[in-house]
C-alpha positions in Angstrom: -7.7 19.5 35.3 -7.2 18.7 31.5 -4.1 16.9 30.7 -1.5 18.9 28.6 -0.7 16.7 25.7 3.2 16.4 25.1 5.4 15.8 22.1 8.1 13.2 22.2 11.7 14.4 21.0 15.2 13.5 21.3 14.3 10.5 23.0 12.5 12.2 26.1 8.7 13.9 26.6 8.5 17.3 26.4 5.5 19.4 27.8 5.4 23.1 27.1 5.5 25.8 29.6 1.9 27.2 28.5 -1.5 25.9 29.4 -2.2 25.2 25.7 -5.4 25.1 23.6 -8.3 23.3 24.7 -9.7 19.9 23.0 -13.2 18.9 23.3 -15.1 16.2 23.2 -17.2 16.6 20.4 -20.4 14.6 21.7 -20.4 16.5 25.5 -17.8 19.6 24.9 -16.1 18.9 27.6 -12.2 19.3 27.7 -10.5 16.3 26.8 -6.7 17.8 26.6 -5.2 20.8 26.3 -2.2 21.1 23.6 0.7 22.9 22.7 4.6 22.9 21.3 5.7 26.2 22.8 9.2 26.2 23.3 9.8 22.5 21.3 13.1 22.8 19.8 11.9 21.7 16.2 16.0 21.8 15.1 17.1 19.7 17.9 14.0 17.0 16.8 15.0 16.5 13.1 18.8 16.8 14.1 18.6 13.5 16.4 16.5 11.8 13.8 19.2 12.1 11.4 22.0 11.3 13.4 20.7 8.8 16.0 17.1 7.2 14.5 18.3 7.2 10.7 21.7 5.5 11.5 20.4 3.2 14.0 17.6 1.9 11.4 19.6 1.8 8.5 21.7 -0.6 10.3 18.8 -3.2 10.2 18.1 -5.1 6.9 14.6 -5.1 5.5 13.8 -8.4 7.6 14.8 -7.3 10.6 12.9 -3.7 9.9 10.0 -6.0 9.4 10.1 -8.3 12.2 9.8 -5.0 14.3 6.5 -3.6 12.5 5.0 -7.5 13.1 6.1 -6.9 17.2 4.8 -3.8 17.2 1.5 -4.5 15.7 0.9 -7.3 18.0 1.9 -4.9 20.7 -0.4 -2.4 20.4 -3.4 -4.7 19.6 -3.1 -6.1 22.9 -3.5 -2.9 24.4 -6.5 -0.9 22.2 -9.0 0.0 24.7 -7.4 3.5 26.2 -7.8 4.4 22.0 -11.3 3.2 21.7 -11.8 5.6 24.6 -10.1 8.3 23.1 -11.3 8.0 20.1 -15.3 7.9 21.4 -13.9 11.8 22.4 -13.6 12.1 19.0 -17.0 11.2 17.9 -15.9 7.6 16.6 -18.4 4.9 16.9 -16.9 1.7 18.0 -16.9 0.6 14.6 -15.4 3.8 13.2 -12.4 2.9 16.0 -12.2 -0.2 14.6 -11.7 1.1 11.1 -9.0 3.7 12.3 -7.3 2.0 15.4 -7.5 -1.7 13.9 -6.9 -1.0 10.1 -3.5 0.9 11.0 -2.4 -1.8 13.0 -3.7 -4.3 10.2 -1.6 -1.9 8.0 1.5 -2.9 10.2 1.1 -6.3 10.2 0.5 -6.2 6.1 4.1 -4.1 5.6 5.7 -6.5 8.0 4.7 -9.6 5.6 5.4 -8.0 2.2 9.1 -6.8 4.1 9.9 -10.2 4.9 8.3 -11.5 1.7 9.2 -9.3 -1.1 11.9 -7.6 0.0 15.8 -8.9 0.6 17.4 -9.8 4.2 19.5 -6.9 3.0 19.8 -2.9 2.6 19.6 -2.6 -0.9 16.7 -3.4 -3.4 17.6 -4.5 -7.1 15.1 -2.8 -9.6 15.3 -5.3 -12.7 17.9 -7.0 -14.5 21.3 -6.1 -15.3 21.2 -4.0 -18.2 24.0 -5.0 -21.2 26.2 -2.1 -22.0 29.1 -3.2 -24.1 29.1 -6.0 -26.5 32.1 -7.8 -24.7 29.8 -8.3 -21.5 32.4 -6.4 -19.5 30.6 -3.4 -18.8 26.6 -3.2 -17.5 24.3 -1.5 -15.9 21.9 -2.4 -12.5 19.2 -0.1 -11.3 19.2 -0.2 -7.1 17.0 1.2 -4.3 18.9 2.5 -1.4 17.8 4.4 1.9 18.0 8.1 1.8 19.6 9.5 5.1 17.0 11.7 5.9 13.6 12.3 7.7 10.0 11.3 6.9 7.6 14.1 8.4 3.9 13.1 8.0 1.6 16.1 8.7 -2.1 14.1 9.4 -5.6 15.0 9.2 -8.0 15.2 12.1 -10.2 12.1 11.3 -7.8 9.1 11.3 -5.6 10.3 14.0 -4.4 6.3 14.3 -4.6 5.1 11.0 -3.1 8.2 9.2 0.3 7.6 11.4 0.5 4.1 11.2 0.4 3.8 7.7 2.8 6.2 6.8 5.1 5.1 9.7 5.4 1.3 8.0 6.6 2.0 4.6 9.2 4.9 5.7 10.1 2.5 8.8 11.0 0.1 6.1 12.6 2.2 3.6 14.8 3.1 6.9 13.5 6.4 7.3 12.8 8.0 11.1 9.3 9.4 11.0 8.4 12.6 12.8 4.5 12.7 13.1 2.5 16.1 13.4 -1.0 15.0 13.9 -4.1 17.4 13.8 -4.7 19.1 16.7 -8.6 18.5 17.2 -7.9 14.5 17.7 -3.9 14.6 18.6 -4.9 12.9 22.0 -5.7 9.7 20.4 -2.1 10.3 18.2 -0.4 11.4 21.7 -1.9 8.0 23.3 -0.4 5.9 20.7 2.5 7.2 20.2 3.1 6.7 23.8 2.1 3.0 23.5 4.7 2.6 20.6 7.8 4.3 23.2 7.1 2.2 25.5 7.0 -1.1 23.8 10.5 -0.5 23.6 10.8 -2.2 20.1 11.7 0.9 17.7 15.1 2.0 17.9 15.7 5.3 19.2 14.8 8.4 17.1 12.8 6.6 14.9 9.5 7.9 16.0 9.2 11.5 17.2 5.7 13.4 17.9 5.0 17.1 17.5 1.6 17.7 19.6 0.5 21.1 18.7 1.9 23.6 15.8 4.5 22.5 13.7 5.8 26.1 13.7 9.1 25.5 11.4 9.6 22.4 11.3 10.0 22.6 7.4 12.5 24.9 7.7 15.0 22.8 9.2 14.3 20.2 6.0 16.6 19.4 3.3 17.1 17.4 0.0 16.8 14.0 1.6 14.1 14.8 3.6 10.2 14.0 2.8 6.9 15.4 3.7 3.5 13.3 3.4 0.5 15.5 4.2 -3.4 14.8 4.5 -6.0 17.7 4.5 -7.4 20.5 2.9 -6.0 21.4 -1.0 -5.7 25.2 0.9 -2.9 23.7 3.3 -1.2 21.7 0.5 -0.6 24.7 -1.9 0.6 26.3 1.4 3.1 23.8 1.5 4.1 23.4 -2.1 5.3 27.4 -2.0 7.6 27.0 0.9 10.9 27.3 -0.1 11.8 23.9 1.3 9.4 22.3 -0.8 9.8 24.7 -3.9 13.5 25.0 -4.1 15.1 23.0 -1.7 14.3 19.6 -2.9 11.9 18.4 -0.1 9.8 15.7 -1.4 6.4 16.4 -1.0 3.4 14.0 -1.1 0.1 15.2 -1.0 -3.5 13.2 -0.2 -6.3 16.4 -1.0 -9.6 17.2 -1.5 -11.6 14.2 -3.3 -15.2 14.4 -4.5 -15.5 11.0 -4.9 -18.3 9.2 -7.0 -20.5 6.0 -7.3 -22.1 5.1 -10.5 -25.2 2.7 -10.9 -24.9 1.4 -14.0 -27.7 1.4 -16.6 -28.1 -2.2 -16.8 -29.3 -2.6 -13.0 -32.9 -2.6 -12.2 -35.2 -2.0 -9.0 -35.3 -5.8 -9.0 -31.5 -6.5 -8.9 -29.3 -7.0 -6.1 -27.0 -4.2 -7.4 -29.2 -1.8 -6.5 -29.1 -2.5 -2.8 -25.6 -2.6 -2.8 -25.5 0.6 -4.6 -27.4 2.1 -1.9 -25.8 0.3 1.2 -22.4 1.7 0.0 -23.7 5.4 -0.4 -25.5 5.3 3.5 -22.2 3.8 4.9 -20.0 6.3 3.4 -22.3 8.9 4.9 -22.5 7.2 8.1 -18.9 5.9 9.1 -16.8 8.6 10.6 -19.9 10.8 9.9 -18.7 11.0 6.5 -15.6 12.3 7.5 -13.4 10.2 5.0 -11.4 11.5 2.4 -12.7 8.5 0.5 -16.4 8.8 1.1 -19.2 9.3 -1.5 -19.7 12.9 -2.5 -21.5 12.4 -5.8 -23.9 9.8 -6.3 -24.0 9.3 -10.1 -27.7 7.5 -11.4 -29.5 6.9 -14.5 -32.2 9.6 -14.9 -34.7 6.6 -15.0 -33.5 5.7 -11.6 -33.4 8.7 -9.7 -36.9 8.6 -7.6 -36.2 5.1 -7.0 -32.6 5.4 -5.5 -33.5 8.7 -3.6 -36.6 7.0 -1.8 -33.6 3.5 -0.9 -31.1 6.1 0.2 -33.5 8.2 2.4 -35.1 4.9 3.6 -32.2 3.4 5.1 -30.8 6.7 6.4 -33.8 6.8 8.4 -32.7 3.9 10.5 -29.1 5.6 11.2 -29.0 6.7 15.0 -27.2 9.8 15.6 -25.6 10.6 19.2 -22.8 10.3 21.5 -20.9 7.1 20.2 -20.6 5.8 24.1 -24.0 5.0 24.1 -24.4 0.8 21.7 -27.4 2.0 19.9 -26.0 5.0 18.6 -25.0 4.1 14.6 -23.3 7.4 13.9 -21.4 10.0 16.3 -20.8 13.9 16.1 -18.6 15.4 13.7 -15.1 16.2 15.3 -15.7 19.7 16.5 -18.5 22.7 16.2 -15.9 24.3 13.6 -16.1 21.5 11.6 -19.7 21.1 11.5 -19.7 25.0 10.7 -17.8 23.9 7.9 -20.3 21.3 6.9 -23.1 23.4 7.2 -21.6 26.0 4.8 -20.7 23.4 2.2 -24.5 22.4 2.4 -25.6 26.1 2.0 -23.1 26.1 -1.2 -24.7 23.3 -2.7 -28.3 24.1 -2.6 -27.4 26.9 -5.0 -28.5 23.8 -7.5 -29.7 21.1 -5.7 -32.4 20.3 -3.0 -32.3 18.7 0.3 -34.6 15.6 -0.6 -33.6 14.2 3.4 -32.3 15.6 6.5 -31.8 19.0 8.0 -28.2 20.2 8.3 -29.5 22.5 11.4 -31.4 19.8 13.3 -30.9 16.8 14.4 -33.9 14.8 16.1 -33.6 12.5 19.2 -29.9 12.9 19.6 -28.3 11.0 23.0 -26.4 13.8 24.1 -25.9 17.4 24.6 -27.0 18.6 21.4 -26.0 22.6 21.9 -22.4 21.6 22.9 -21.9 18.5 20.7 -21.0 18.3 16.9 -23.8 16.8 16.0 -25.4 16.6 12.2 -28.0 14.6 10.7 -27.1 12.7 7.6 -28.2 15.0 4.7 -28.5 13.9 1.0 -29.5 16.3 -2.2 -30.5 16.4 -5.4 -28.9 18.2 -7.9 -30.7 19.9 -10.7 -29.5 19.6 -14.2 -26.6 21.6 -15.5 -25.4 22.0 -11.2 -22.0 22.7 -10.9 -21.4 22.8 -7.2 -21.5 19.4 -6.5 -18.4 18.8 -8.7 -16.4 21.9 -6.9 -18.0 22.1 -3.2 -16.7 19.2 -0.9 -18.9 18.5 2.3 -16.5 16.7 5.0 -19.5 15.2 6.5 -22.4 12.8 6.1 -23.6 14.6 3.2 -23.8 13.4 -0.6 -25.3 14.4 -3.9 -27.3 12.8 -6.4 -26.8 13.4 -10.1 -28.2 11.9 -13.0 -26.8 10.8 -16.3 -27.9 10.3 -19.6 -25.2 7.4 -21.1 -22.0 5.7 -20.2 -20.0 9.0 -21.6 -22.2 11.6 -19.6 -21.4 9.4 -16.6 -17.6 9.3 -16.9 -17.7 13.6 -17.8 -19.5 14.1 -14.9 -17.2 12.1 -12.9 -14.1 13.6 -14.4 -15.4 17.1 -13.4 -14.5 16.7 -10.2 -10.8 17.3 -11.3 -9.4 14.3 -9.9 -10.3 11.6 -7.0 -8.5 9.5 -4.5 -11.6 6.7 -5.5 -14.5 5.9 -7.8 -17.0 2.9 -7.6 -19.1 1.6 -10.0 -22.1 -1.0 -9.5 -22.9 -3.1 -12.6 -23.3 -6.5 -13.3 -22.8 -6.1 -17.2 -19.1 -6.9 -18.4 -19.1 -4.1 -21.0 -20.5 -1.3 -18.8 -17.8 -2.8 -16.2 -14.8 -2.2 -18.9 -16.6 1.3 -20.4 -16.7 2.7 -17.2 -13.5 1.8 -15.6 -11.6 3.1 -18.7 -13.5 6.2 -18.7 -12.4 6.8 -15.0 -9.3 5.5 -14.6 -7.2 8.8 -15.5 -9.2 10.7 -13.0 -8.9 8.1 -10.0 -6.3 6.2 -7.7 -8.7 3.6 -7.0 -11.9 2.3 -8.6 -14.2 -0.5 -7.2 -15.9 -2.6 -9.3 -18.8 -4.1 -7.6 -21.5 -6.9 -8.1 -23.6 -9.5 -6.3 -20.2 -11.7 -7.1 -18.0 -9.8 -5.5 -20.6 -8.3 -3.0 -19.4 -10.8 -0.5 -15.7 -10.7 -0.2 -15.4 -6.6 -1.2 -14.1 -4.2 1.8 -16.1 -1.2 0.2 -16.0 1.6 -1.2 -14.1 4.0 1.2 -12.0 1.6 2.7 -7.9 1.9 1.8 -5.8 -1.4 2.0 -2.1 -1.3 2.9 -1.7 -3.7 -0.7 -3.2 -1.1 -3.3 -2.3 2.4 -3.9 -4.3 5.2 -2.0 -4.0 8.6 -3.6 -5.3 10.4 -6.6 -4.2 13.0 -9.4 -5.2 16.5 -10.0 -7.7 18.0 -7.2 -6.6 14.6 -4.8 -3.3 16.0 -4.7 -1.8 13.9 -7.1 0.5 11.8 -4.2 0.6 7.9 -3.8 0.4 6.3 -0.9 0.5 2.5 0.4 0.3 0.2 -2.3 2.8 -2.8 -0.7 6.4 -2.3 -1.6 5.3 0.6 -3.9 5.2 2.8 -1.2 8.7 1.4 0.5 10.3 1.9 -2.8 8.7 5.6 -3.2 11.0 6.7 0.2 14.2 5.3 -1.4 16.4 6.7 -3.8 16.7 5.0 -7.2 20.2 5.1 -8.6 21.5 3.6 -11.6 25.0 1.9 -11.3 27.6 1.0 -14.2 30.6 -1.3 -13.4 32.1 -4.9 -14.5 29.5 -7.2 -13.9 32.3 -8.4 -10.9 32.1 -5.0 -9.2 27.8 -5.3 -9.7 28.1 -8.4 -7.7 30.7 -7.0 -5.0 28.1 -3.9 -4.9 24.6 -5.8 -4.9 25.4 -9.4 -3.2 23.5 -10.4 -5.8 25.6 -12.5 -8.4 25.7 -10.8 -11.8 25.7 -12.7 -15.1 29.2 -12.4 -17.1 31.0 -12.4 -13.1 33.1 -15.1 -11.9 31.7 -18.2 -10.9 33.7 -20.6 -8.2 33.7 -24.1 -9.0 35.0 -26.0 -5.9 35.4 -29.9 -4.8 32.7 -29.7 -2.4 28.9 -29.7 -4.7 27.3 -26.7 -3.4 24.6 -28.9 -2.2 26.7 -30.1 0.6 27.3 -26.7 2.1 24.8 -25.0 4.6 24.2 -21.0 4.2 27.3 -20.4 6.8 29.4 -21.8 4.2 27.9 -21.0 0.5 28.5 -17.9 -1.0 27.3 -16.0 -3.8 29.1 -17.2 -7.0 29.4 -20.9 -6.3 29.0 -23.0 -9.1 28.4 -26.3 -10.3 28.9 -27.4 -13.9 27.9 -30.7 -15.2 29.0 -33.2 -17.5 26.9 -33.5 -20.6 23.9 -35.8 -21.0 22.5 -37.2 -24.5 18.8 -36.4 -24.7 17.7 -39.6 -26.9 14.1 -40.0 -28.9 13.6 -42.6 -26.1 13.5 -40.0 -23.3 11.2 -38.0 -25.7 8.8 -40.5 -26.1 8.8 -41.8 -22.4 8.5 -38.2 -21.3 5.1 -37.8 -23.5 3.5 -41.0 -22.6 4.2 -40.1 -18.9 2.9 -36.6 -19.1 0.3 -37.0 -21.8 2.0 -34.2 -23.6 1.7 -35.6 -27.4 2.2 -32.0 -28.9 2.8 -33.0 -32.7 6.6 -31.3 -32.4 7.3 -34.1 -30.0 5.6 -37.0 -31.6 5.0 -36.4 -35.2 7.4 -36.4 -37.5 6.1 -35.3 -40.5 4.1 -32.3 -38.8 7.5 -31.2 -36.6 9.3 -31.2 -39.9 7.1 -28.5 -41.4 7.3 -26.7 -38.3 9.4 -23.4 -39.2 10.6 -23.4 -35.7 11.8 -26.5 -35.1 12.4 -28.6 -38.6 11.7 -32.3 -36.7 10.8 -33.8 -33.2 12.3 -31.4 -30.5 12.3 -32.7 -27.1 9.7 -31.0 -24.3 11.0 -28.0 -23.0 10.0 -29.4 -19.3 11.9 -32.7 -20.2 15.1 -30.9 -20.3 13.9 -29.0 -17.0 13.7 -32.2 -15.2 16.9 -33.7 -17.3 18.7 -30.6 -15.8 17.9 -31.3 -12.2 19.2 -34.6 -12.7 22.3 -33.4 -13.9 22.8 -30.8 -10.9 21.2 -32.3 -7.7 23.0 -34.3 -4.7 20.9 -37.1 -3.8 21.8 -37.8 -0.2 20.4 -35.7 2.4 22.1 -32.5 3.0 21.7 -29.0 4.3 19.3 -28.6 1.1 15.8 -29.0 2.7 13.2 -28.6 -0.7 13.4 -26.6 -4.1 10.0 -24.3 -3.5 9.8 -23.0 -7.5 11.5 -22.0 -10.3 11.2 -18.3 -11.4 11.6 -16.8 -15.0 11.8 -20.0 -17.1 12.7 -19.3 -20.7 13.0 -21.6 -23.7 15.6 -20.6 -25.9 16.6 -23.0 -28.6 14.9 -26.2 -29.6 17.1 -29.6 -28.7 16.2 -32.2 -31.1 16.9 -35.9 -30.5 20.6 -37.2 -29.6 21.5 -33.7 -29.0 23.3 -33.2 -25.5 22.5 -30.8 -22.8 24.7 -29.6 -19.8 23.5 -27.2 -16.9 25.5 -24.8 -15.1 24.2 -23.2 -11.7 25.5 -20.9 -9.8 24.4 -19.2 -6.7 22.9 -16.1 -7.4 21.4 -14.8 -3.9 21.4 -16.0 -0.2 18.6 -15.1 1.7 18.8 -15.8 5.4 15.2 -15.8 7.4 15.2 -14.0 10.5 12.6 -16.4 12.1 13.8 -20.1 10.8 17.0 -22.1 10.8 17.0 -21.9 7.2 16.9 -19.2 4.5 16.4 -19.4 0.5 19.5 -19.6 -1.6 18.4 -18.6 -5.8 20.4 -20.3 -8.0 21.1 -18.9 -11.5 20.5 -22.3 -13.8 21.9 -21.9 -17.7 20.8 -25.0 -19.9 23.3 -25.1 -22.7 23.0 -28.0 -26.0 26.6 -29.3 -27.7 27.4 -26.4 -29.3 27.1 -24.4 -25.9 24.2 -22.4 -27.2 21.9 -21.7 -24.6 18.7 -24.1 -24.2 17.0 -22.9 -21.3 17.6 -19.9 -18.6 15.7 -20.0 -15.5 16.0 -19.4 -11.7 15.9 -22.3 -8.9 14.8 -21.3 -5.6 15.6 -23.4 -2.3 15.1 -23.6 1.2 18.4 -24.6 2.8 19.7 -24.9 6.7 21.9 -22.2 8.5 24.2 -24.6 9.7 24.8 -28.5 8.7 26.7 -31.3 10.8 27.1 -34.0 8.0 
C-alpha cells in the first residue's frame, strides 16, 4: 500500500479524502507514493500564514531569525539518510542527492551567517546614508527596508525538491515572510519528507512554513499586493502565472526562473595541448550527466572554434563513453534515469527537433546499453551529443531538459557572442580561456544576456564550483527567456522580499524611527565616559567631545620616522609649498586618526573590549603644523550579539580643526560587553 502524501496547513497535517495520483520510482516504475490536495482549504492556509506565521516571525530580529536558520541547518544535516533514499527513487545518484540535499542545507548555513554578519540585530534595514533635503540640516531623508505583512509562495520544479525549497525559504524567512511551498508532484515525496523534518524540529514559529502536496488549485486567487510568488519551471507555465489576475492587476510580485539554453564557450586561444581543453570537456560532460542533465543551469550549447570542433567532439564522446547509466542505488552507476517516463518522452521529442539541423555524434536517445535497472519501466536515457550544421536555429530555440548538448562552431569572438545571445537570455554562461583579452571581450559581450558568468582556466579550476552550481552568495536568475527573475545573491534576495521606503523627517525623528543616530540629531554628553558604559547602559546618541590638541611639526616628523611614510607633503617644505592642495607641510591623515583615538579613549579596563575596525574614513581638510584638532565621538548604532556576552557598537567620529572645520570623518567599530561590574 503506497503512502498518500499530506499537506501541512494551519499547524496540522492534512490527508486528502481520495486515493490521489500515483508517483512512480524513476528506475523501477513502482509506486512510491500518491498525491492529492483535494479538499485543502487554501484560503485558510494563506490566512494562517498572514495572521499567525507573519506576526510571530516579524517579532524576531534578523539575528534571531538567522539563529533559527542555523539551528535548522544543523538539524537537517544530522538526518539526511531518508532524504537520500527518497532522492534515489527520483533517479538521483548519491552525487545528485548531495547537490540537492546538502546544497540546500548549505544555503541555510550561508544565509544564517550572512544574516548575523550583514544585517542588524533589529527588524529594519537602512539603505544608504541620510540625504540632506534642506540647507539648515533640519530636514533629511533616509531609505529603509521593512518587512511586508504578506506571504511568500514558492512553486518549485521537480529536479531539486530539497534545494529548490530551502534556497527560497531562507531569504524569505530572514525577510520576515512566512512561506507556502508547492513542490512539483513527480518528486514531491522528497519535499514532503523534508517539510516533516522541519516541522518536527519545532524550530520555526508556527505558521511560517506550510506545504501544498498536490495541485495548487486556486492558491493564487487568495493572494494580494503584499504577497509574492517565486516560480521555477517552464516558460509556458510562467506565462500562465503572469496572466493571472492576482499578478497582472492584483499587485502580487512574481519572480520567474524559466527555460535557459545555457552555453559554454571554448576560447580561440585553447589548443589540444592546453589544460583548458580538458577542463572544458569535463565541464560539458558533468553538466550533461549530473541529475541526468535535468538542471536549469546545464550546458545545452557547446560553442567551439571551427578548427577545434572535431577535437572537442571526440574528447566529449570519449568521456561520455565512461558514464554508466542505471539504477542510482547501484554504487557503480554514474547517471540515473530521468525523473519520469513522461520527462523522457519530452527529451526525446526535443532531440528529434534538434536533429532538423544537427546530427547525433554520440548516443542513442531511444536505447541505453547495459542498464542496471528496468529498461522498460525505468526512465533511462543515454547521454546524447549532437553537432549542429552551419546556420542551425533549433539549438537556440529548443531546450532538451535531459542529458543532451549540441556542439556549434563559431568564427571569431563577435560570432561567439552573437551565437550565445541567440539563446535570448540564460541563467549562466561559461567560457574557458587562459587569455585575459579573450576573457574580457567575451565576458562583456555575454553579461547582458546572462545572470552569471564563469570564467574558467588552469588558475581557478581547483577551487571552481563549476558551470552549473548556483551559490547562495551570488545571484541566480537571468534575463529574457530565463524569466527575468533573480534569487540568492546573499542579502540582496532578503531585501528583494522587503519594502524599500523613503522616510523624510527631522534628524531627531529619523534617529527615533530607525534606531540609528542621524547626523544633526541630539547628542547626549554625560559625566560618565561612554567607554565606561556596557551595552545595558549605553544609548544611541551618547557622546564625548574632547579637548583640543595641538599638532606640532615634531609630531609630524616623529610619525614619518616611525612609520617610514616620508611622502614629500609631510617632509619637504619646498615641495609641499608647491602642492596646490596643501601649500606647506601637513600632518599625515593617519597621524590625525591616531591622535584622535588618544583624545577619546578611556585607558582603564572597562566594558569596551576591543576596536575591530574603522569604516568610511575620509580626510576632508589638511592640518598644518601648530593647528589644533578635537574629536566628537557619538554612539551611532548598537548591535547586541545573540550568541555572545558582548555586542558591536558603531561610533560616529568627527575630527575638526581650531576653526571647527571637518578634518576627518569615520565610523569606529568596537566590541562592548553586555554588562560590566566596575
